[in-house]
Structure formats: structure tokens, C-alpha cells
C-alpha positions, 0 to 999 in steps of 0.5 A, spaced: 685 635 194 690 634 188 697 630 190 700 636 186 697 641 191 698 637 197 705 637 195 705 645 194 704 645 202 709 640 204 714 646 200 720 648 204 718 656 202 710 655 204 712 652 210 718 657 212 712 663 210 707 660 214 711 659 219 713 667 220 706 668 220 704 663 226 710 664 230 708 671 232 701 670 234 702 664 238 709 669 241 704 674 243 699 669 247 704 665 251 703 671 255 696 672 256 696 663 257 701 663 262 699 669 266 692 671 264 687 673 271 686 665 273 690 660 273 688 653 269 690 647 275 690 642 269 696 647 266 699 648 273 699 640 273 702 639 267 707 644 267 710 641 274 713 636 269 719 640 268 722 641 275 718 646 279 714 649 273 707 649 276 709 653 282 713 658 277 706 658 273 703 659 280 707 665 282 709 661 288 717 662 287 720 660 293 716 653 293 718 652 285 725 652 287 725 648 292 721 642 289 726 644 282 732 644 288 729 637 290 727 634 284 734 635 281 738 632 286 732 626 287 734 625 279 741 626 280 742 621 286 738 616 281 743 617 276 750 617 279 747 610 282 745 607 275 753 609 273 756 606 279 751 600 278 754 600 271 762 600 273 760 595 279 758 591 273 762 592 268 768 590 273 765 584 275 763 586 282 756 583 283 755 585 290 757 592 288 751 591 283 746 589 287 747 594 292 746 600 286 741 597 283 737 597 289 740 605 291 737 606 284 730 604 285 730 608 292 732 614 289 727 613 283 721 612 288 724 619 292 724 622 286 717 620 283 714 621 290 717 628 289 714 629 283 707 627 285 707 632 291 709 637 286 703 636 281 699 635 287 701 642 289 700 645 283 694 643 282 691 645 289 695 652 289 691 654 282 685 652 285 686 657 290 690 662 285 686 669 286 683 666 294 684 671 299 680 672 306 681 676 310 682 673 316 678 677 323 676 674 329 670 677 333 668 675 340 662 678 343 661 677 350 654 679 353 648 676 356 642 678 354 635 676 358 
């Protein structure tokens, strides 16, 4: 490939023209990929990097809202403790700084745990997505001679 051809590929009008063709095609594939007949455990796990994303992908909406709330609260608390620690450091209050740094790490661990649990739940939920079992109990009582 000559350098002129390569530069032609990088031209803005060529990129815009290609985007006009490719983007609608990709947008039409998104519903098929996300809401196909089966659910991909890997895709569910990767989508759970977003708060509650894996659960929404698996169509478990109550769980998705619950996980999103827990993850958001944990990350918000981590950020709050970080801000408090930086304020204490700026004002020279070393004891308060140490306290808020410890609390920040506590909330960070809780955030990590919530994320790991969410990813595991999404992965398992995708495996069991189309698993419907009719539960029935039969009891036979009798004697054979």
C-alpha cells in the first residue's frame, strides 16, 4: 500500500462515509447480541463491570437494581472518605486523616466484594437463563409381595 492510499484512508470524509455505513449495522446487531435466545456467561460477567449491568443483561431486574444500589453506595462512600481525608490532610489534622484513610480502604474492599459478587452472580445467572424445571413431588406408598 502506498503512502498516498494510506493517507486517503485516514481522510476525514472517508471516515465519516464509512461510519455512516458501519454504525447502523452495528446498532442493528446490539439487540440480537444482548437479547438473543441464550445468554453468554462471559458477556454477562463483562457487563457487570457496570453496576447491575450483568443482572439487567440476564433480565433479573430486581437484582440489577439491588446490585447497582449497593455498588453505587460503596463507591460513593469510598469517594466521600477520600475527600474527608484530603481535607484533614490539608488542614493538618493527622489523626483525622489516618481515620478517613482507613475508612476509605474499608469501603474500597466492600466495593470490590460487591463487584466480585455481582460478576459471579451474573455469570451463574447466564448459565441458568433458560433453565426451567418443573418441580413436582410424587410419593408412592404401597407394599409388594
